[in-house]
N, C-alpha and C positions, 0 to 999 in steps of 0.2 A: 373505465371500460364499459362497453356496451353489454348487451344480453343476447343470448340464443332463445328466441321465443318459439315454442312448439304449438303450431296452429292446427287444430282439428278441422276436418273438411266434411260436410254433410255425406252421409251414406246413401241417401235416397231422396229425402224430402226437399222439394224445391224451395219451399219457404224457409229461409235461414232462421226465422224466429223459432221454428220447431226444434232446431238443433244446436244453435250457437248463441251464447249470451252476448248482448250489445257490447260488452266489455272487450270481447275478442276483436270485434270490428274496429273499435277505437285503438287497440294496439296495432292492428293490422295497417291502419293508416300512418303509423310512425316508422314503418320498415320501408327501405328502398332497395334492399337486397333480400333475396329470397332463394332457399335451397329447395329444389322441387324434384319429384320423380318423373313428371312429364310436363313439358312446357305448355302444350296446348290446353291441357286440363287446368293447369295452375292459372294461366292467364284468363281462361273462361271463369274460374272461380273468383279471382280478383274483380273482374268486371261485374259479376253477379253480386258480390258483396259491397259494390259502391266504392271500390278503391279510388281515392281521390286524385292520384298522381298519374301522369301519362304512363301507361304500361309499356310503351315502347322505350321510355327513358329509365326503366327499372332494370336492375341487374338480377339476372337468374343463373343459377348454377345447377347442373343436373346431378342428381343422386339417384341412382337405380342399380339393378343387379349387374350392370356392365361397368359400373364405376369402381375403379381400383383405389385402394387407400392412398396411393401416391397422388392421385388427381384432386384429392380434397384438401391438400395441404394449405392452400390459400383461400379456402372457402370461408373462413372466419376472420380474415383480415380486417374486414369492417368493424367486427366486434372489438378488435384490439384498438381501432381508431376511435372507439366510444360510440359507435352506432349499434342499433338493434338490428339483427338479422333474424328473418323468419324462416322456419322450417315448416313446410307445407306437406301434409300427407296426400296421398292420391285420393284417399277417401277414409274416413275415420280418424283414428288417433295416430300422430306421428309416433315411429318407433315400435309400434305394436303390430306385428305381422307387416313390417315396413322397414325399408332400408335406413331410415333416418337414425337408427342407433349408431351408425358408423361415425357420423359427424357430432352426434351428441356425446359420445364417448371422447372424441377429441377435445370437445369444449370443456368437459369435466377434467381432462387431464391438464388443461391450461388454466384451470381455477376460474373459468368463466361462469357467470350466472346463467343457469338454465331455468327457464320459465315454462312450466307445462300449463296448458289452458283446458278448461272444461270443454267437452264435446262429445259426440256420439262415438260409441263403440259397439260395432255389431255383436262381438263376443260377449260383452257384459249385458247388453239388452237381452240377448238369447238365454243367457245363464239366469238372470233376473226372472224371466217369464216361464222358464221350464219346469220349475218345481223341483228341480235337482239340487244336489248339495252345493251351497254356495260358500261353505266354509273351506273346503278342499276341492281344487280343480286344477286342471292342466290343459294348456293349448298345445296341440300336436301338428299345427300346419296342415299340410297336405298328405294323404296317405298315398301308397303306390297305385300306379295306374294298372298295372298288371293284375288280372282278376284273382289269381292264386295268392300273390304276394299282399294284395289288399284284404282278402279274407283272413290272412294270417295276422296282418296288423289289427284288424278288427278284433280278432279273438284276443290278442294281447291287451288292448285297450279295455275291452270287456272284463278280462281277468283282473286287471288293476282295479277297475270300478267296483267289481263285486267283492274284492279282497279288502280294499282300503276304503271304499265309499267315496273315493275321489272322483268327481265328474270329469270326464273326458271330452274336450272340445276339438273340433277340426273342421276344415273347409274343403271344398272341392272346386274344380273348374265348373263353372255354371252349366256347360253343355254335357257334363257327366253326372249331374246331380240325380237324376232318375236311376242310374245304374248304381250309384252310391246307395241310395236308400234301398234298392233291391238287395244289394249285398248285405246290408245291415239287417234287414228283415230276415233274410235266409241263413246268416251266419250266427247271429246272436242267439242266445237261449230265449225261449219264448217269453219268459217273464222279465227280461232285461228291459229297462226303460230306455227309450230313444226319443229325443226331441229333435224336431225338424223346425228351423226358424227361418223364414225367407222374406225377402222384400221388407226388411226392418225400416220402420218410419214412413213407408209408403202407404197408400190407401189400400193396396193389395196385400198387406201384411198378413202373414200367416204363421202361427206358432202352435204347435201341436205336440204333445208328450203322450206316447202310447207304448205299450209293451211290444216287443219285436213280434210276437205272435199275432197281435192285432194288425200291425203294420203290414203283415203278410197279405192281408186282405184289403186294408185302407189305402195302400201305397197307390193302387190304381186310380184312386179318387182325387189325387193331387199330382199336378204337373209341375215340376221343378226346373224343367228346362229353361236354361238361360235366365235363371232367377237367382240372385245372390242369396246363398243359404249357408247358415251355420248348423252343423250336425253336433249332437251331444249324446253321450252314452253315460247312463247312470243306474242307480239301483235304489 
């Protein structure tokens, strides 16, 4: 039986040496079937990574928020035939804030070998550099768009962080990042720590941890619009 190999994809840096071990690229060359979130970006990544086979002769299966469990039934047939199949994240780690968990769960249920590979994670990079509690943390995905519901969600995350010490991580659509930072600064207690980590692995990378009270003044000095950003709340 083959394997399901989980391939991370760079989150920003164009130089693959910054993000991916050479071993990943060696295993990539051994796969002729890939499960991907978006076909165009997957093909672009393979080309950039020096994939040695004709991409037009490579098999791709789509796995995204529109894919139903019924559609993936045959995605791992190649593994059962003894071939390695690659699962590509759109960016970062497969199955972490990523729909890949659906097919990985199926592989586990079939007793297949699942091989996770080392690669970049914006969540872990942000946590590492934040200075906040790395022993206890939780990722909360996206918060509500509605301003009142978003403020309520922020207060709940802040209460958890202050009560348990557990760092709270979440993300936002890049075009709403500035509004999110404003909500955090205005909603949180002045001494609650907020970390903003954006453009990770890029030359424009910015990671700052300040009390909410200071962000009320400092937020005007940083423009997060359309920059991939991780937000963290801690104490």
